[in-house]
C-alpha positions as CSV (number, residue, x, y, z in Angstrom):
1,M,0.0,0.0,0.0
2,L,1.2,3.5,-0.9
3,V,0.2,6.2,1.6
4,A,1.0,9.9,1.5
5,T,-0.5,12.4,4.0
6,F,0.0,16.1,3.8
7,P,-1.9,19.3,5.1
8,V,-4.0,21.2,2.7
9,G,-6.2,24.3,2.7
10,T,-6.5,27.2,5.1
11,L,-7.2,25.0,8.2
12,Q,-4.4,22.5,7.3
13,C,-6.7,19.5,6.9
14,N,-4.7,16.2,6.6
15,C,-5.3,14.9,3.1
16,S,-4.3,11.3,2.4
17,I,-3.7,9.5,-0.9
18,I,-3.9,5.7,-0.6
19,A,-3.0,3.5,-3.6
20,C,-2.5,-0.1,-4.6
21,P,1.1,-0.5,-5.7
22,E,0.2,-3.2,-8.2
23,T,-2.7,-1.7,-10.1
24,K,-2.0,2.0,-9.3
25,E,-5.6,2.5,-8.5
26,A,-6.0,5.1,-5.7
27,A,-8.3,7.1,-3.5
28,V,-7.9,10.6,-2.0
29,I,-9.2,11.0,1.5
30,D,-10.4,14.5,2.4
31,P,-9.4,16.7,-0.5
32,G,-10.0,19.9,1.5
33,G,-7.9,22.3,-0.5
34,D,-4.9,22.7,-2.8
35,P,-6.4,20.6,-5.6
36,D,-3.5,21.1,-8.0
37,E,-1.0,19.8,-5.4
38,I,-3.2,16.7,-4.9
39,V,-3.7,16.0,-8.6
40,N,0.0,16.6,-9.5
41,L,1.1,14.2,-6.8
42,C,-1.2,11.5,-8.2
43,K,0.1,12.2,-11.7
44,E,3.8,12.0,-10.5
45,H,3.1,8.4,-9.2
46,G,1.0,7.4,-12.2
47,L,-2.1,6.9,-10.1
48,N,-5.7,6.4,-11.3
49,V,-7.9,8.1,-8.7
50,K,-11.1,6.1,-8.3
51,Y,-12.6,7.6,-5.2
52,L,-12.7,10.9,-3.2
53,L,-13.5,9.6,0.3
54,H,-14.8,12.2,2.8
55,T,-14.6,11.6,6.5
56,H,-17.3,14.3,6.9
57,A,-18.6,17.4,5.1
58,H,-17.1,20.4,7.0
59,F,-15.7,22.9,4.4
60,D,-12.1,22.3,5.3
61,H,-12.4,18.6,4.3
62,I,-14.4,19.1,1.0
63,L,-13.3,22.4,-0.5
64,G,-11.1,20.9,-3.1
65,S,-13.4,18.0,-4.1
66,R,-15.0,19.6,-7.1
67,A,-11.7,20.6,-8.7
68,V,-10.1,17.2,-8.0
69,K,-13.1,15.3,-9.5
70,E,-13.1,17.5,-12.6
71,K,-9.4,16.7,-13.2
72,T,-9.5,13.0,-12.3
73,G,-13.1,11.7,-12.8
74,A,-13.0,10.2,-9.4
75,K,-16.3,9.4,-7.6
76,I,-17.3,11.7,-4.7
77,C,-18.1,9.5,-1.7
78,L,-19.8,10.7,1.6
79,H,-22.1,9.3,4.3
80,K,-25.7,10.4,3.7
81,G,-25.9,11.9,7.2
82,D,-23.7,14.8,6.1
83,Q,-25.5,15.5,2.8
84,W,-27.0,18.7,4.4
85,L,-23.6,20.0,5.4
86,Y,-22.2,19.2,1.9
87,D,-25.1,21.1,0.2
88,N,-24.4,24.1,2.5
89,L,-20.8,24.5,1.6
90,A,-21.2,28.1,0.6
91,M,-22.9,28.9,4.0
92,Q,-20.0,27.2,5.9
93,C,-17.4,29.1,3.9
94,G,-19.2,32.4,4.3
95,L,-19.0,32.2,8.0
96,F,-15.2,32.2,7.6
97,G,-15.2,35.0,5.0
98,M,-14.4,32.6,2.2
99,K,-16.1,31.8,-1.1
100,S,-16.6,28.4,-2.7
101,D,-17.8,26.8,-5.9
102,T,-21.1,24.9,-5.9
103,P,-20.2,21.3,-4.9
104,L,-20.8,18.5,-7.5
105,P,-23.3,15.8,-6.7
106,V,-22.3,12.9,-4.4
107,D,-21.7,9.8,-6.5
108,N,-21.6,7.1,-3.8
109,Y,-23.1,7.1,-0.3
110,L,-20.9,5.4,2.2
111,N,-22.5,2.7,4.5
112,D,-21.3,1.4,7.8
113,E,-19.2,-1.8,7.6
114,E,-19.1,-1.6,3.8
115,E,-15.8,-2.4,2.1
116,L,-14.5,-0.4,-0.9
117,Q,-12.1,-2.1,-3.4
118,I,-9.1,0.1,-4.4
119,G,-7.1,-2.1,-6.8
120,K,-6.3,-5.1,-4.7
121,L,-6.8,-3.2,-1.4
122,K,-10.0,-3.2,0.6
123,T,-10.8,-0.3,2.9
124,K,-13.6,-0.7,5.6
125,I,-16.0,2.0,6.2
126,L,-16.8,2.8,9.9
127,H,-19.7,5.2,10.5
128,T,-18.6,7.2,13.6
129,P,-21.2,10.0,14.3
130,G,-20.5,12.6,16.9
131,H,-18.4,15.3,15.3
132,T,-21.1,15.4,12.6
133,P,-24.0,13.0,12.0
134,G,-22.3,11.4,9.0
135,S,-18.7,11.3,10.2
136,T,-16.9,8.3,8.9
137,C,-13.5,6.6,9.4
138,F,-11.6,4.4,7.0
139,S,-9.8,1.3,8.2
140,L,-7.1,-0.1,5.9
141,N,-4.2,-2.4,6.6
142,E,-3.4,-1.3,10.2
143,H,-4.1,2.3,9.3
144,L,-7.1,4.3,10.5
145,F,-8.0,7.5,8.7
146,A,-10.0,9.1,11.5
147,G,-11.1,12.5,10.2
148,D,-12.1,14.7,13.0
149,T,-13.4,11.9,15.2
150,L,-10.2,11.0,17.0
151,F,-7.0,13.1,17.5
152,K,-3.8,12.6,19.4
153,Q,-5.0,12.9,23.0
154,S,-8.1,14.7,21.9
155,I,-11.4,14.3,20.1
156,G,-13.4,16.3,17.5
157,R,-15.5,19.2,18.4
158,T,-19.1,18.6,19.2
159,D,-20.4,22.1,19.4
160,L,-20.8,22.6,15.6
161,W,-23.7,21.7,13.4
162,G,-25.1,18.3,14.3
163,G,-22.4,17.4,16.9
164,S,-23.0,15.2,19.9
165,F,-20.5,14.5,22.7
166,D,-22.2,11.3,23.7
167,E,-22.2,10.0,20.2
168,I,-18.6,10.7,19.5
169,I,-17.5,9.0,22.7
170,A,-19.7,6.0,21.8
171,S,-18.2,5.9,18.3
172,I,-14.6,5.9,19.6
173,K,-15.2,3.3,22.3
174,N,-17.5,1.0,20.3
175,K,-15.9,1.2,16.9
176,L,-12.4,2.6,16.9
177,F,-11.2,1.1,20.2
178,K,-12.2,-2.3,18.9
179,L,-9.4,-2.1,16.3
180,D,-6.0,-3.6,17.0
181,D,-3.9,-1.6,19.5
182,S,-1.1,-1.2,16.9
183,T,-3.3,0.5,14.4
184,E,-1.8,3.8,13.3
185,V,-4.3,6.7,13.5
186,I,-4.1,9.4,10.8
187,P,-6.4,12.2,12.1
188,G,-8.0,15.0,10.2
189,H,-5.5,17.5,11.7
190,G,-2.2,17.3,13.5
191,E,0.1,14.4,14.4
192,N,-0.5,10.7,14.0
193,T,-1.1,8.4,17.0
194,T,-2.1,4.8,17.7
195,I,-5.1,3.1,19.1
196,W,-3.1,1.9,22.0
197,S,-1.8,5.4,22.9
198,E,-5.3,6.8,22.8
199,K,-6.7,4.1,25.0
200,K,-4.0,4.9,27.6
201,K,-3.6,8.7,27.2
202,N,-6.7,10.3,25.8
203,P,-8.2,12.3,28.6
204,F,-11.6,12.5,26.9
205,V,-12.1,8.7,26.6
206,S,-11.6,7.0,29.9
């Protein structure tokens, strides 16, 4: 598996590119900005981008999706619980004094426990509501792309649209903490961590 993670956009969302080394089929997780950088990196490695996977629909995680889809033809994927946030991208950006293009339609809705095939790789979808109603994590080969559900010694905010503290704690305990302790967690912002470390050190989840 090929994995590259780098910060994009104004709020430095962690965007990840995952790819099958044999088939060169790939997915981009959270193309939240800097679409040219994302597309150029995929071209440099000869990748065929099949999916744009969104952990949730806050603007800093979806702002580059239209441009990346237009340049790659990849399918936009989102949990249906965040459709309303996705449709209100302009409103979200306006609150931060930013402008946005109208988002393109969602191509595939993500379902809990579903597996997506990326070349010879399979990524498992985990619906983890709490940060937003449709928040979703992606589990792949000892990696967890956690979006804004779980951070290093922290959790995602629950005081924004549709957030719920009780739901995010339940999602972390009942879904994420069931993964192997050695699983590397790639959060939506900031440094990587592990499931073991968060079980031991995260003050929000005891």
